[in-house]
C-alpha positions as CSV (number, residue, x, y, z in Angstrom):
1,M,0.2,-0.2,-0.2
2,S,1.8,2.8,-1.0
3,L,1.9,6.3,0.9
4,T,1.9,9.6,-0.9
5,P,2.9,12.7,1.2
6,V,0.0,15.5,2.1
7,G,1.5,18.9,2.1
8,H,5.1,17.8,3.0
9,N,7.9,16.3,1.0
10,A,8.6,13.2,3.1
11,L,12.0,14.7,4.5
12,G,12.8,13.9,0.5
13,R,11.7,9.9,0.7
14,S,10.0,8.0,-2.1
15,A,8.6,5.1,-2.2
16,F,7.2,5.0,1.7
17,L,4.9,1.8,1.9
18,I,2.8,-0.4,4.0
19,H,4.1,-4.0,3.3
20,G,4.3,-7.2,4.8
21,N,7.7,-8.7,6.2
22,N,9.6,-11.9,4.8
23,A,10.6,-15.1,5.9
24,V,14.0,-13.8,7.3
25,N,12.5,-10.7,8.8
26,N,13.8,-8.0,7.2
27,A,11.7,-6.8,4.5
28,S,12.2,-3.1,5.2
29,K,14.5,-0.7,7.2
30,S,11.9,2.2,7.3
31,C,8.3,1.2,5.6
32,I,5.8,0.2,7.8
33,I,5.6,-3.5,8.4
34,L,2.2,-5.2,9.2
35,G,0.6,-8.4,8.8
36,P,-2.0,-9.2,6.2
37,T,-5.1,-9.1,8.7
38,I,-4.2,-5.9,9.7
39,R,-3.7,-4.5,6.0
40,N,-6.6,-5.6,4.7
41,Q,-8.6,-4.1,7.6
42,I,-6.9,-0.9,6.4
43,A,-7.5,-1.3,3.1
44,N,-11.1,-2.1,3.7
45,G,-11.7,0.5,6.7
46,G,-12.7,3.4,4.7
47,D,-10.0,5.7,6.1
48,T,-7.7,7.3,3.5
49,T,-5.3,9.5,6.0
50,L,-2.2,8.2,8.1
51,I,-0.8,10.7,10.4
52,L,2.6,9.4,11.8
53,L,3.5,10.9,15.4
54,W,6.6,10.5,16.7
55,P,7.4,10.8,20.7
56,Q,9.2,13.8,21.9
57,A,12.4,13.1,24.1
58,T,10.5,13.0,27.6
59,A,11.0,11.0,30.4
60,D,7.8,9.1,30.1
61,R,8.5,7.7,26.5
62,C,4.9,5.7,26.7
63,H,2.8,8.5,27.8
64,G,4.9,12.2,26.7
65,P,3.9,14.6,24.0
66,T,4.4,13.7,20.1
67,S,5.3,15.5,17.4
68,S,3.7,14.6,13.9
69,L,5.9,13.2,11.6
70,G,3.1,14.4,8.8
71,A,-0.3,12.7,7.2
72,Y,-0.2,10.9,4.2
73,Q,-2.7,9.2,2.1
74,F,-3.4,5.9,0.6
75,G,-6.0,3.6,-1.4
76,R,-8.0,5.4,-3.3
77,A,-7.3,8.9,-2.0
78,A,-3.8,8.6,-3.1
79,S,-4.6,7.1,-6.5
80,R,-6.7,10.4,-7.0
81,R,-3.8,12.5,-6.4
82,I,-1.3,11.0,-8.5
């Protein structure tokens, strides 16, 4: 599932995807790796925007504030944007 940046340049990267893993567990170093059940739920769920959040450096990394790495369109919405 291809992810298309919305309103930013994705820090200069391209080919950002959500995809599955492989047998040796090294399918990607920077894409989002999810199992087939979750990928199917995303594909069929009706949402078309993914907002990536990154925890800021805080003492409480699990519940601390976050900063956005940007929004990405996927599925039918991304196809229309290209």
